[in-house]
C-alpha positions in Angstrom: -89.1 29.2 192.8 -91.6 28.3 195.5 -93.4 25.0 194.9 -96.1 23.2 196.9 -97.3 19.6 196.7 -101.0 19.3 197.4 -103.6 16.6 197.2 -106.1 14.6 199.2 -105.0 12.4 202.0 -103.4 9.1 200.9 -102.6 10.4 197.4 -98.9 10.1 197.9 -97.9 13.8 198.0 -95.4 13.4 200.8 -93.6 10.6 199.0 -93.8 12.4 195.7 -92.5 15.7 197.1 -89.7 13.9 198.9 -88.5 12.3 195.7 -88.6 15.6 193.9 -86.6 17.2 196.8 -84.0 14.4 196.6 -83.8 14.9 192.9 -83.1 18.7 193.3 -80.5 17.9 195.9 -78.8 15.4 193.6 -78.7 18.2 191.0 -76.8 20.3 193.5 -79.6 22.8 193.6 -80.1 25.0 196.7 -83.4 23.6 198.2 -85.4 24.4 201.3 -87.9 21.7 202.1 -90.8 22.5 204.4 -93.1 20.0 206.1 -96.4 21.8 206.3 -98.6 18.7 206.7 -100.7 18.2 209.7 -99.0 14.7 209.9 -95.3 15.5 209.8 -93.6 12.7 207.8 -91.5 14.6 205.2 -88.3 14.6 207.3 -88.3 10.8 207.6 -89.1 10.5 203.9 -86.0 12.5 203.2 -83.8 10.2 205.2 -84.0 11.4 208.8 -84.6 9.1 211.7 -87.8 9.5 213.6 -85.8 11.0 216.4 -84.0 13.5 214.2 -87.2 14.6 212.6 -88.9 15.1 215.9 -85.9 17.2 217.0 -86.4 19.8 214.3 -87.7 23.1 215.8 -91.3 23.8 214.9 -91.7 27.1 213.1 -95.1 27.5 214.8 -93.5 27.3 218.2 -91.2 30.2 217.4 -93.8 32.5 215.9 -93.1 35.5 218.2 -89.4 35.4 217.5 -90.0 35.1 213.7 -92.4 38.1 213.8 -89.9 40.2 215.8 -87.1 39.5 213.4 -89.1 40.0 210.2 -90.8 43.2 211.5 -87.4 44.9 211.7 -87.8 48.6 211.7 -91.0 48.7 209.6 -92.9 51.8 211.0 -96.2 50.4 209.8 -96.0 47.5 212.3 -96.1 48.9 215.8 -95.5 45.6 217.6 -95.5 41.8 217.0 -99.0 41.7 218.4 -100.1 43.7 215.3 -98.3 41.4 212.9 -100.5 38.6 211.5 -99.6 35.8 209.1 -100.6 37.7 206.0 -98.8 41.0 207.0 -96.7 41.8 203.9 -93.2 43.2 204.0 -92.6 46.9 203.6 -89.8 49.4 203.9 -88.0 48.6 207.2 -88.9 44.9 207.1 -86.2 42.3 207.1 -86.1 40.2 203.9 -84.7 36.6 203.8 -82.3 35.0 201.4 -81.3 31.3 201.0 -77.8 31.9 202.3 -78.9 34.2 205.1 -77.7 33.6 208.6 -80.8 34.7 210.4 -83.0 33.5 213.2 -85.6 31.9 210.8 -83.2 29.7 209.0 -81.5 28.9 212.3 -84.7 26.8 212.9 -83.8 24.5 210.0 -81.7 21.3 209.9 -79.6 19.8 207.2 -80.4 16.4 205.6 -78.3 15.2 202.6 -77.8 18.7 201.1 -81.4 19.8 201.9 -82.3 22.7 204.3 -85.3 21.2 206.1 -87.9 23.1 208.1 -91.1 22.0 209.8 -94.2 23.9 210.7 -94.8 21.6 213.6 -97.4 18.9 214.3 -101.0 19.4 215.4 -100.9 18.0 218.9 -103.1 17.4 221.9 -102.7 20.9 223.3 -104.3 22.2 220.1 -107.4 20.1 220.3 -110.6 22.1 220.6 -108.9 25.4 220.8 -106.8 25.9 217.7 -106.7 25.1 214.0 -103.8 24.1 211.8 -103.7 27.5 210.1 -101.8 28.7 213.2 -99.0 26.3 212.5 -98.7 27.3 208.9 -98.8 31.0 209.7 -95.1 31.0 210.4 -94.4 29.5 207.0 -96.6 32.0 205.3 -94.6 34.8 206.9 -91.4 33.1 205.8 -92.6 32.8 202.2 -93.8 36.5 202.2 -90.3 37.7 203.2 -88.1 35.3 201.2 -86.5 36.6 198.1 -85.6 33.4 196.2 -83.2 33.7 193.3 -82.8 31.8 190.0 -82.0 28.1 190.6 -83.2 28.2 194.2 -86.2 26.1 195.2 -88.6 26.0 198.2 -90.6 22.8 198.2 -93.5 22.5 200.7 -95.4 19.3 201.5 -98.9 20.7 202.3 -101.6 19.4 204.5 -104.3 17.4 202.8 -107.5 19.0 201.7 -108.4 22.6 200.9 -106.5 24.2 203.9 -103.8 25.2 201.3 -106.3 27.8 200.1 -106.8 29.4 203.5 -105.7 33.0 203.9 -104.2 33.1 200.4 -101.4 30.7 201.3 -101.7 29.1 197.9 -100.7 32.4 196.2 -97.3 32.2 198.0 -96.2 29.5 195.5 -95.1 29.9 191.9 -96.5 26.4 191.1 -98.7 23.8 192.7 -98.1 20.2 192.0 -101.4 18.4 192.6 -100.9 14.7 193.2 -103.9 12.8 191.9 -104.9 9.1 192.0 -106.8 7.7 189.0 -110.1 7.6 190.9 -113.3 9.7 190.9 -112.3 11.1 194.3 -109.0 12.2 192.9 -110.6 13.9 190.0 -113.1 15.7 192.3 -110.2 17.1 194.3 -108.6 18.3 191.0 -111.7 20.2 190.1 -112.0 21.7 193.5 -108.4 22.9 193.6 -108.4 24.3 190.0 -111.6 26.1 190.8 -109.9 27.9 193.8 -106.7 28.7 192.0 -108.0 29.8 188.5 -109.1 33.3 189.6 -105.7 34.2 190.8 -103.5 32.9 188.0 -101.8 30.2 190.2 -100.5 27.4 188.0 -101.6 23.9 188.9 -99.8 20.9 187.3 -101.2 17.4 187.9 -98.9 14.5 188.8 -100.8 11.2 188.4 -99.7 8.8 191.1 -100.4 5.1 191.7 -101.0 4.7 187.9 -100.9 1.0 187.3 -102.3 0.5 183.8 -102.8 2.3 180.5 -106.5 2.5 181.5 -105.5 4.4 184.7 -103.6 7.0 182.6 -106.4 7.2 180.1 -108.8 7.9 182.9 -106.7 10.8 184.2 -106.2 12.3 180.7 -109.9 12.1 180.1 -110.8 14.1 183.2 -107.7 16.2 183.7 -106.6 16.9 180.1 -103.6 19.0 179.5 -103.1 19.7 183.2 -101.7 16.2 183.5 -98.0 16.7 183.5 -96.7 13.2 184.3 -97.6 9.9 185.8 -95.9 7.7 188.3 -96.5 3.9 188.5 -95.7 1.3 191.1 -92.2 1.6 192.4 -90.9 -1.3 194.6 -88.0 1.0 195.7 -90.5 3.6 197.0 -92.4 1.0 198.9 -89.1 -0.1 200.4 -88.4 3.5 201.4 -91.8 3.8 203.0 -91.0 0.7 205.0 -87.8 2.2 206.3 -85.3 0.3 204.2 -82.3 2.0 202.6 -83.1 4.1 199.6 -81.4 6.2 196.9 -82.6 7.7 193.7 -80.6 5.2 191.8 -83.2 2.6 192.9 -85.9 4.3 190.8 -86.6 3.1 187.2 -85.7 5.4 184.3 -89.3 6.4 183.7 -89.7 7.8 187.3 -86.3 9.6 187.1 -87.5 11.2 183.9 -90.7 12.3 185.7 -88.6 14.1 188.4 -86.7 15.9 185.6 -90.0 16.8 184.0 -91.2 18.3 187.2 -88.0 20.4 187.5 -88.3 21.6 183.9 -91.9 22.7 184.6 -90.8 24.6 187.7 -87.9 26.3 185.8 -90.3 27.3 183.0 -92.4 29.4 185.4 -91.9 33.2 185.2 -91.2 35.2 188.3 -93.4 38.3 188.7 -92.6 40.0 192.0 -95.1 42.8 191.5 -97.9 40.2 191.2 -96.6 38.3 194.1 -96.7 41.3 196.4 -100.0 42.5 195.0 -101.7 39.2 195.9 -100.1 39.2 199.3 -101.6 42.6 199.9 -105.0 41.6 198.5 -105.3 38.7 200.9 -104.0 40.7 203.8 -106.8 43.2 203.2 -109.3 40.3 203.1 -108.1 38.8 206.3 -107.9 42.2 208.0 -111.5 43.0 207.2 -112.9 39.6 207.9 -111.3 38.9 211.3 -107.9 40.3 212.0 -108.8 44.0 212.6 -111.3 42.9 215.2 -108.9 40.4 216.8 -106.0 42.8 217.0 -107.9 46.1 217.6 -106.3 48.2 214.9 -106.8 48.7 211.1 -104.2 46.3 209.7 -104.7 47.4 206.1 -102.5 50.3 207.0 -99.6 47.9 207.2 -99.5 47.9 203.4 -96.6 50.0 202.1 -97.6 51.1 198.5 -94.0 52.4 197.9 -92.3 49.1 198.5 -91.1 46.8 195.8 -90.4 43.2 196.8 -87.7 41.3 194.8 -83.9 40.9 194.3 -83.2 44.6 194.1 -84.8 45.3 197.5 -82.8 42.4 199.0 -79.5 43.4 197.4 -79.9 47.1 198.3 -79.6 46.3 202.0 -77.9 42.9 202.2 -79.1 39.5 203.3 -81.4 39.7 206.3 -81.2 43.5 206.5 -84.1 45.9 206.6 -85.6 46.5 203.2 -85.8 50.1 202.0 -87.8 49.5 198.8 -86.7 50.2 195.2 -89.0 52.8 193.9 -91.9 55.1 194.4 -95.5 54.5 193.5 -97.6 51.4 193.7 -97.0 48.1 191.8 -98.9 47.5 188.6 -102.4 46.1 189.3 -102.4 47.6 192.8 -105.7 47.3 194.7 -107.6 50.6 194.5 -108.5 52.1 197.8 -105.8 50.4 199.9 -103.7 52.6 202.1 
């Protein structure tokens, strides 16, 4: 399952996502953690030193190599210059698996049983000439080509604000955990996010954070309703972690440990629909192509869509980890977009 933690700045999504990732690792689950925030703090929250986190290769700095590898022998992609962040896999593309020895996972580092990756920070060289979407593009390609299996988890800490909804990136996740404070601003963000996601069937579950009183929880339940999955109150152990002091999950109270288990149960309860996943990737690729990418690249990128390709475990298994995918059947997936090549 692919999961993202989203929310407004200061809501505590990095801390909450790091606790969930630590919980999964303690359960011996295979987990890939991706720091996709404009302010890169997830590595440190997972236990890395500042120096170790800074030494993790930035996916965004290796975009050309990632494109070249994932393109494989896909005849619909003539060159890496014609491969954009939304380009979906097709026959001849290379698919990724958790246990794959490939150039993309080679950019990761291990931290306490977690495979950690980072999109890279927004730095001075980007000012005035770039946007953070360029950094997250490599992650979008990774998610488009990754075939995750049962009991495997990708957990991304996303940048604050609505950038999660740029280019269809939010549809690359099976579930979004929206971290919300019990404030009017927090509720406003909830309404904005659910409005974006509802038309595409992307599940949003709300995690109330910094909930200090019964009144705080009642406020969230009044405005969020059944989307409120769990609430987290003040945790001295978490404050100690944020201050750089030693931390383990054992330092959390029982209520918070139960919340982390509840989050995992919610993720595990989601169904996996590979046809839908690929259909949405193609839908947003067409949107991006027609709005800007065709003009930028100089070719019709909608022709990159392979209607005979099926993404999923069978495609990955038929060729082996990291090998070129050949597809698993003829015809278009159910719900295919009429008129796409």
